[in-house]
Residue, then its C-alpha position, 0 to 999 in steps of 0.5 A: m480623119s480629115p476633118h472634111t470626113h463626113p461625120g460619122v465615117t471612122p477609118d475601119a469603115l474605109d478600104v483605103d486611106v484616102t486622107a489626102d485626097v479629101e483634103a484635095l478635094y476641099e482645097d483643090g476641088i480634084t484629086a486623082r488615083k494614078g495606075a487604078f486599072t491595066h491598059e487593058w481594062a482602059d481599052r476595053l472601056r474605049e471599046d464600049i464607049e465607041v460601041a455605045f457613042d455609035e448607037a447614041r448617034s444613030r437617034p434623035g436624044g442619043a447625044v446632046g452638043r457640049g459645043p462644036h464637035r463634043y459630045y456627052v451621052e448618059i448610058h446604062p451600067e451593063q453597057l460597060r463590061g467594066f462597070v462593077d470594077l469601077a463602081d467597087h474599085p476600093w479607092v472609089r470607094s473609099v472616097c465615096t464614103a469619106v466625103l459623102g458618107p455611108d449612103y451615097r448612090i451612084v446616080e449617072v454613068g456616061f461619056d464625053v467626047p471631044l472629037e477633032g474639031a472641037v473648041n474651048q468650051p466656056w468655063h463652067r460647073d456642072f450644075p448650080m451650087p446646093e445650099e449645103t456647099r453655099a452655106e456649110r461649104r460641104l461637098t454633097s456629090l462628086a464626080f468620076n472621070v476614067t480616061a479611055v485614052d492616053t492624054e496628049e497636049d493636042m487632043g484637047p486636054f481637061e482644064i481645071a481652076p483649083g478651088t473654085q468650087w466654092d465661088d459664088s455669084p449672081e453673076f453665073a449665068h443659070g447658076m452654072f456659067p461665070p461671066r467673061s469678067h471672071y475669066p482672068r481667074y480662071e486662067e490664072r490658076a488653070v491646070r491643064k489635066y493629062p491622064r493616062r489609060g488606068d487612071i481615075s479621077a474624082r472631082s467637085a463637079l462644081t469646080i470651074h473647069r473647060g474642055t479645050r481645043n482638040h487639035s488633033a485627028t483623035s478623040r478623047p473619050v472620057l467616063v463620067l461616073g456621077v455619086d450623090g450624097p444623101e442631100a443631093t439631087n443630080g439623079e433627077r436629070h439621069d435616067t440610069a437603069v438596069t434589068r432585072a438580070y443584071w441587077d441579080s448578078l451584081p455584088e450586093r455592095v454594088r448594089r447598095h448605092l446603085d441608085c437606077e430603075v430596075v426593068d424588063e428591057l432597056r430603053p435607049v437614054t434620051q439626054k436631059h442635059t439642054i441648058e448646057g448643050l445649048v449654051m456650049g452650042d453658042a460657045 
């Protein structure tokens, strides 16, 4: 097992050998599983995202801006026909268990959509560095991304600076946005990602990254699955919920890790990413 694997997790606790993935997450801040799903599954994902996106943009607070022509929307699990397939995928389960331990919690389901005209975001991380990471160099949460399209160069691909999940400076605005004087370090390390339909990536959301300019007329929707370890508090920023009937229909293995309210009737999510939205808008 990797020296970074969560204490107490043995190889027989994992469905898939993710030793190399754990090493990549600690060294680079990102890893991926190519071809985890079929193209048809990814196409259904896109259909569900488009329905949710249209609904979210029809009401105040439904979609938060992350820069010009770029949006983030949080949704409920049952808005995705493939939610159980993703949450219960052997690779996803194994990566979560190996990095975060057996008591990991799914706290976020949402998606980013850069539309035609989206511009380069400022380099950023998705939340301030937790003390466990700063003091112990230990990852306490993960973000899984699933593209709903085949990513091309002109579609504003995701760009990440490997190894920067450990970067720490009091100059980071809101603990998330490094000053422009730090940009040469990120531009020197920058790697653009071109996932295809069916691919999954896992990353530390602390790894410095940005969306790039979308020169095409095509949107590039990407699903986000946010997962916390026991000590992480990202769930406080999310309002994931499921209906009682949906909860009862879930496999026990999924229910065990889904940290959300069970309600009689779903209410549309009002987005909470206000600081990030404002700074992205300024960019």
